[in-house]
C-alpha positions as CSV (number, residue, x, y, z in Angstrom):
1,X,-20.8,-12.6,-12.7
2,X,-19.1,-16.0,-12.9
3,X,-17.4,-16.2,-16.2
4,X,-15.2,-19.2,-14.9
5,X,-18.1,-21.5,-14.2
6,X,-17.3,-24.9,-15.6
7,X,-13.6,-24.5,-14.8
8,X,-12.1,-26.9,-12.2
9,X,-9.1,-25.9,-10.3
10,X,-7.3,-28.5,-8.1
11,X,-4.9,-26.8,-5.7
12,X,-2.2,-28.2,-3.4
13,X,-2.0,-25.0,-1.4
14,X,-0.9,-23.5,1.9
15,X,-0.4,-20.3,3.6
16,X,-1.2,-17.4,1.2
17,X,0.2,-17.1,-2.2
18,X,-1.8,-20.0,-3.9
19,X,-4.8,-19.8,-1.8
20,X,-5.1,-16.1,-2.7
21,X,-4.8,-16.9,-6.4
22,X,-7.3,-19.7,-6.3
23,X,-9.9,-17.6,-4.2
24,X,-9.8,-15.0,-7.1
25,X,-10.5,-17.8,-9.5
26,X,-13.3,-19.2,-7.3
27,X,-14.7,-15.6,-6.9
28,X,-15.3,-15.7,-10.7
29,X,-17.1,-19.0,-10.6
30,X,-14.5,-21.7,-10.9
31,X,-14.8,-24.8,-8.9
32,X,-11.8,-24.9,-6.6
33,X,-10.9,-28.2,-4.9
34,X,-8.5,-27.3,-2.1
35,X,-6.4,-30.5,-1.3
36,X,-5.4,-30.5,2.3
37,X,-3.5,-32.8,4.7
38,X,-5.8,-35.2,6.6
39,X,-6.1,-34.2,10.3
40,X,-4.4,-30.9,10.1
41,X,-5.2,-29.2,6.8
42,X,-3.6,-26.0,5.5
43,X,-1.4,-24.7,8.4
44,X,-2.9,-21.3,7.9
45,X,-6.0,-22.6,9.5
46,X,-4.0,-22.5,12.9
47,X,-2.4,-19.1,12.5
48,X,-4.7,-17.4,14.9
49,X,-8.3,-17.4,16.0
50,X,-9.1,-13.7,15.4
51,X,-12.1,-14.1,13.1
52,X,-14.9,-15.3,15.2
53,X,-12.6,-18.1,16.3
54,X,-11.0,-18.9,12.8
55,X,-7.8,-17.8,11.3
56,X,-7.9,-14.4,9.8
57,X,-5.6,-15.4,7.0
58,X,-7.7,-18.6,6.3
59,X,-11.1,-16.8,6.2
60,X,-9.6,-14.1,3.9
61,X,-8.2,-16.6,1.3
62,X,-10.5,-19.5,1.2
63,X,-14.2,-18.6,0.6
64,X,-15.9,-20.3,-2.3
65,X,-13.7,-23.5,-2.2
66,X,-14.3,-27.2,-1.5
67,X,-12.0,-28.9,1.0
68,X,-10.7,-32.4,0.1
69,X,-8.4,-34.2,2.6
70,X,-5.9,-36.3,0.8
71,X,-2.4,-37.7,1.6
72,X,-0.8,-37.6,-1.8
73,X,2.3,-39.3,-0.4
74,X,0.2,-42.4,0.0
75,X,-0.1,-44.3,-3.2
76,X,-3.9,-44.5,-2.7
77,X,-4.1,-40.8,-2.1
78,X,-1.9,-40.0,-5.1
79,X,-4.1,-42.2,-7.3
80,X,-7.1,-40.2,-6.3
81,X,-5.3,-36.9,-7.0
82,X,-4.1,-38.1,-10.4
83,X,-7.7,-39.1,-11.2
84,X,-8.7,-35.5,-10.3
85,X,-6.1,-33.9,-12.4
86,X,-6.9,-36.0,-15.5
87,X,-10.2,-34.1,-15.7
88,X,-9.2,-30.7,-14.3
89,X,-8.6,-27.4,-16.1
90,X,-5.8,-25.9,-13.7
91,X,-3.5,-27.4,-11.1
92,X,-2.1,-24.8,-8.7
93,X,0.5,-25.5,-6.0
94,X,2.9,-23.7,-3.7
95,X,4.3,-26.7,-1.6
96,X,8.1,-26.8,-0.9
97,X,10.2,-26.7,-4.0
98,X,10.3,-30.1,-5.6
99,X,7.6,-31.7,-3.6
100,X,5.2,-32.2,-6.4
101,X,8.0,-33.4,-8.9
102,X,9.1,-36.0,-6.4
103,X,5.5,-37.3,-6.2
104,X,5.4,-37.7,-10.0
105,X,3.3,-34.5,-10.4
106,X,5.7,-32.5,-12.3
107,X,4.7,-30.5,-15.5
108,X,5.8,-33.1,-18.0
109,X,4.1,-36.0,-16.2
110,X,0.9,-34.0,-15.9
111,X,1.0,-32.9,-19.7
112,X,1.1,-36.7,-20.4
113,X,-1.8,-37.2,-18.1
114,X,-3.9,-34.2,-19.3
115,X,-2.6,-32.3,-22.2
116,X,-5.2,-29.5,-21.6
117,X,-4.1,-29.0,-18.0
118,X,-2.7,-25.6,-16.9
119,X,-0.1,-26.3,-14.3
120,X,0.8,-23.3,-12.1
121,X,3.8,-23.6,-9.5
122,X,4.2,-20.7,-7.1
123,X,7.4,-20.6,-5.2
124,X,9.7,-18.2,-3.4
125,X,12.4,-17.8,-6.0
126,X,11.6,-19.9,-9.0
127,X,13.5,-22.7,-10.7
128,X,16.3,-23.1,-11.8
129,X,18.8,-20.8,-9.8
130,X,20.9,-20.6,-6.7
131,X,18.0,-19.7,-4.6
132,X,15.7,-22.5,-5.9
133,X,15.6,-24.6,-2.8
134,X,15.5,-21.8,-0.2
135,X,12.7,-21.3,2.2
136,X,10.7,-18.2,1.4
137,X,8.5,-16.4,3.7
138,X,6.9,-13.0,3.0
139,X,9.3,-10.9,5.1
140,X,12.4,-12.7,3.7
141,X,11.2,-12.1,0.1
142,X,10.4,-8.4,0.9
143,X,14.0,-8.2,2.2
144,X,15.5,-10.0,-1.0
145,X,13.5,-7.8,-3.3
146,X,14.7,-4.5,-1.8
147,X,11.3,-3.5,-0.4
148,X,12.5,-3.5,3.3
149,X,15.2,-1.2,2.4
150,X,13.0,1.5,1.0
151,X,10.4,1.2,3.8
152,X,10.3,2.8,7.2
153,X,12.1,5.9,8.6
154,X,15.4,7.3,8.1
155,X,16.4,5.7,11.4
156,X,14.9,2.2,11.0
157,X,13.7,-0.1,8.1
158,X,10.2,-1.6,8.3
159,X,8.3,-4.3,6.4
160,X,5.1,-3.5,4.5
161,X,2.2,-4.1,6.9
162,X,0.6,-6.8,4.7
163,X,2.1,-9.9,3.2
164,X,2.7,-8.1,0.0
165,X,5.1,-10.6,-1.8
166,X,2.5,-13.4,-1.1
167,X,-0.2,-11.1,-2.5
168,X,1.8,-10.1,-5.6
169,X,2.7,-13.7,-6.4
170,X,-1.0,-14.7,-5.9
171,X,-2.2,-11.9,-8.3
172,X,0.4,-12.9,-11.0
173,X,-0.6,-16.5,-10.7
174,X,-4.3,-15.5,-11.0
175,X,-3.7,-13.2,-14.1
176,X,-1.4,-15.8,-15.7
177,X,-3.9,-18.6,-15.3
178,X,-6.7,-16.4,-16.8
179,X,-4.4,-15.7,-19.8
180,X,-3.4,-19.4,-20.1
181,X,-7.2,-20.3,-20.3
182,X,-7.6,-17.8,-23.0
183,X,-4.6,-19.3,-24.9
184,X,-5.9,-22.8,-24.4
185,X,-9.1,-21.7,-26.0
186,X,-7.2,-21.1,-29.2
187,X,-4.5,-23.9,-29.0
188,X,-6.4,-26.6,-27.1
189,X,-3.4,-27.3,-24.9
190,X,-2.4,-26.2,-21.5
191,X,1.0,-24.7,-20.4
192,X,3.3,-24.7,-17.3
193,X,3.3,-21.4,-15.4
194,X,6.2,-20.7,-13.0
195,X,5.6,-17.8,-10.6
196,X,8.0,-16.6,-8.0
197,X,7.4,-14.4,-5.0
198,X,10.7,-12.7,-5.6
199,X,10.0,-11.7,-9.3
200,X,6.5,-10.6,-8.4
201,X,7.7,-8.4,-5.6
202,X,10.6,-6.9,-7.8
203,X,8.0,-6.1,-10.4
204,X,6.2,-4.1,-7.8
205,X,9.5,-2.3,-6.9
206,X,9.7,-0.7,-10.3
207,X,9.8,3.0,-9.1
208,X,12.6,2.7,-6.5
209,X,14.5,0.4,-8.9
210,X,14.4,2.9,-11.8
211,X,14.9,5.8,-9.4
212,X,18.2,4.1,-8.3
213,X,19.1,3.2,-11.9
214,X,22.7,2.7,-12.7
215,X,24.0,3.0,-9.3
216,X,22.1,6.2,-8.4
217,X,21.1,6.6,-4.7
218,X,17.7,4.9,-3.8
219,X,14.8,7.0,-2.7
220,X,15.2,7.9,1.0
221,X,13.0,6.1,3.6
222,X,10.6,8.8,4.7
223,X,8.0,7.0,7.0
224,X,4.5,7.8,6.0
225,X,5.6,10.6,3.9
226,X,6.3,10.2,0.1
227,X,10.0,9.8,-0.6
228,X,10.2,12.1,-3.5
229,X,7.1,14.3,-3.7
230,X,6.5,17.1,-1.2
231,X,4.2,18.0,0.4
232,X,2.8,14.5,0.5
233,X,2.4,12.8,3.9
234,X,0.8,13.0,7.4
235,X,0.2,16.2,9.2
236,X,-1.2,16.6,12.7
237,X,-3.9,19.1,13.4
238,X,-4.3,21.0,16.6
239,X,-6.7,18.4,18.1
240,X,-4.4,15.6,17.4
241,X,-6.0,14.3,14.3
242,X,-3.6,13.0,11.6
243,X,-4.5,14.3,8.2
244,X,-2.8,12.8,5.1
245,X,-2.3,15.4,2.4
246,X,-1.1,15.0,-1.2
247,X,0.1,17.8,-3.5
248,X,0.9,16.3,-6.9
249,X,1.7,19.3,-9.1
250,X,2.6,23.0,-9.1
251,X,-1.0,24.0,-9.6
252,X,-2.1,22.4,-6.5
253,X,0.9,23.7,-4.8
254,X,-0.1,27.3,-5.6
255,X,-3.6,26.6,-4.4
256,X,-2.4,25.3,-1.2
257,X,-0.2,28.4,-0.6
258,X,-3.0,30.9,-1.4
259,X,-6.0,29.2,0.3
260,X,-4.5,27.1,3.0
261,X,-1.3,28.7,4.0
262,X,-2.6,32.3,3.3
263,X,0.8,33.1,1.7
264,X,0.5,33.1,-2.2
265,X,4.1,34.4,-2.4
266,X,5.5,31.2,-1.0
267,X,4.5,29.4,-4.1
268,X,7.3,31.2,-5.9
269,X,9.9,31.0,-3.2
270,X,13.1,29.7,-4.9
271,X,13.3,26.8,-2.6
272,X,9.8,25.7,-3.1
273,X,8.7,26.6,-6.6
274,X,9.4,23.1,-8.0
275,X,8.7,19.7,-6.6
276,X,12.4,19.0,-6.6
277,X,13.1,22.1,-4.5
278,X,10.2,21.3,-2.0
279,X,11.7,17.8,-1.7
280,X,15.2,19.1,-1.1
281,X,14.0,21.5,1.6
282,X,11.3,19.3,3.1
283,X,12.2,19.9,6.7
284,X,11.9,23.6,6.4
285,X,8.6,23.4,4.4
286,X,7.4,20.7,6.8
287,X,7.8,23.2,9.7
288,X,5.7,25.8,7.9
289,X,2.9,23.2,7.1
290,X,2.9,21.9,10.7
291,X,2.5,25.3,12.0
292,X,-0.6,25.9,9.9
293,X,-2.1,22.5,10.8
294,X,-1.8,23.2,14.4
295,X,-4.0,26.1,14.1
296,X,-6.8,24.0,12.8
297,X,-8.9,21.0,13.9
298,X,-8.7,17.9,11.8
299,X,-12.2,18.5,10.4
300,X,-11.3,22.1,9.5
301,X,-8.2,21.1,7.8
302,X,-9.9,18.5,5.7
303,X,-12.7,21.0,4.8
304,X,-10.2,23.7,3.7
305,X,-8.1,21.3,1.7
306,X,-11.0,19.7,0.0
307,X,-12.4,23.2,-1.0
308,X,-9.1,24.1,-2.9
309,X,-9.1,21.2,-3.8
310,X,-5.9,19.5,-2.5
311,X,-6.2,15.7,-2.1
312,X,-6.4,14.5,1.5
313,X,-7.5,11.3,3.4
314,X,-8.1,10.1,6.9
315,X,-5.6,7.6,8.5
316,X,-8.1,4.9,9.3
317,X,-7.6,1.9,11.6
318,X,-8.8,-1.5,10.4
319,X,-11.8,-1.1,12.7
320,X,-12.7,2.1,11.0
321,X,-12.4,0.6,7.5
322,X,-15.2,-2.0,8.4
323,X,-17.5,1.1,8.7
324,X,-16.0,3.2,5.9
325,X,-18.8,5.4,4.6
326,X,-17.8,5.0,0.9
327,X,-17.8,1.2,1.1
328,X,-21.2,1.4,2.9
329,X,-22.6,3.8,0.3
330,X,-21.6,1.5,-2.5
331,X,-22.9,-1.7,-0.7
332,X,-19.5,-3.4,-0.9
333,X,-20.0,-5.8,2.0
334,X,-21.8,-9.2,2.0
335,X,-21.8,-12.2,4.2
336,X,-19.9,-15.4,3.7
337,X,-20.7,-18.6,5.7
338,X,-18.0,-20.3,7.8
339,X,-18.0,-23.3,10.1
340,X,-18.7,-20.9,13.0
341,X,-21.4,-18.8,11.3
342,X,-21.5,-15.9,8.8
343,X,-18.7,-13.2,8.5
344,X,-18.6,-10.0,6.6
345,X,-16.6,-10.0,3.5
346,X,-15.8,-7.3,0.8
347,X,-17.2,-8.0,-2.6
348,X,-14.5,-8.7,-5.2
349,X,-13.4,-5.6,-7.0
350,X,-15.2,-5.4,-10.4
351,X,-18.3,-7.2,-9.1
352,X,-21.4,-5.8,-7.6
353,X,-22.2,-7.2,-4.2
354,X,-25.3,-9.0,-5.7
355,X,-23.2,-10.6,-8.4
356,X,-20.5,-11.9,-5.9
357,X,-20.2,-15.5,-5.2
358,X,-20.9,-16.1,-1.5
359,X,-20.1,-19.8,-1.0
360,X,-18.7,-20.8,2.4
361,X,-15.2,-21.0,3.8
362,X,-15.0,-24.8,4.0
363,X,-14.4,-26.8,7.2
364,X,-11.5,-29.3,6.8
365,X,-12.6,-32.2,4.6
366,X,-16.0,-30.8,4.3
367,X,-16.3,-32.1,0.6
368,X,-14.1,-35.3,0.8
369,X,-16.9,-37.8,0.5
370,X,-18.7,-35.9,-2.2
371,X,-15.7,-35.5,-4.3
372,X,-14.5,-39.1,-3.8
373,X,-18.0,-40.4,-4.8
374,X,-17.8,-38.2,-7.9
375,X,-14.8,-40.1,-8.8
376,X,-16.7,-43.4,-8.7
377,X,-15.4,-44.7,-5.4
378,X,-18.0,-46.7,-3.4
379,X,-18.9,-45.8,0.2
380,X,-16.8,-48.8,1.3
381,X,-13.8,-47.5,-0.6
382,X,-14.2,-44.1,0.7
383,X,-14.6,-45.5,4.3
384,X,-11.4,-47.3,3.8
385,X,-9.4,-44.5,2.5
386,X,-10.6,-42.1,5.3
387,X,-9.9,-44.8,8.0
388,X,-6.4,-45.5,6.7
389,X,-5.5,-41.8,6.8
390,X,-5.1,-41.5,3.0
391,X,-8.1,-39.2,2.8
């Protein structure tokens, strides 16, 4: 399943937002040429060494790509990059604000070079605006978007445990590029896409934003429990197992009272008959539920909830997710090569594992010579570029 086969993406990318977008394009068959700094490459390569000696972020976001080392601040490197872009379909970049424009790689210059080129800029805050030049890291953008303010416990705020604003921007860049490719099929011309991490994260903040509409109080921070639906959150069984339980409607609430709490009449108690009442009296109701969970083992609680049925889940660690029975039953894992050997990777959602592209995570500059030769450079010219540090 490679519908983007034949599409070439040139990406000046680093860290996560742009690499995550381009990896999804690569998963669908696009040729992604990742342009990296000679000698050091994408700084995410050095974040850690937790994945068989490689960076966890880098392995996650960079399979199915080719690595070209190029110093576009050197006129010789810039010339090579412009030659690549003259025949490319997509140019994706998330360098510091203004870096590509200063190099003569702004949208207007690139439109003159290649009218069919789709140019996608990813930044922290977008342009123009008072925040245009600010540095933007995931936690900072989570804060600016209001996400940190609604995450955590009543006593303490917390960030989301994954780089959600980077991921959001990467996904909107990915979907916007796909839409632009469809549009180009009708118009014959590319377009400029301006994706900001802030706007992407704010879009994902829709529920708390509308909940706090027109000056209303925001949803309270409630730890692992749902802020406005009750009961919906973690409960500790008698053997110490944490069971996540979710009651979504009054029908499920009545089933819980009858079959789990053994108290059918509680369903009509004036404090608990509606979700609004249950949410307003969550501490008292929580004590009733905690008492019942304490009488059961985790396995007993899960079996009983499932028989009602009331939705429930295990609170898995990352190590347990690698061995998740549902993922195993659906064959969702495959192997991807890396410079240090194969690693497991999840198949892209929407694709069967046998359909998934499994090209390697590239070593720094692994494809430099091949790509330069494709552009018509001779071996001597390639050697000179590499020896000079321009490639």
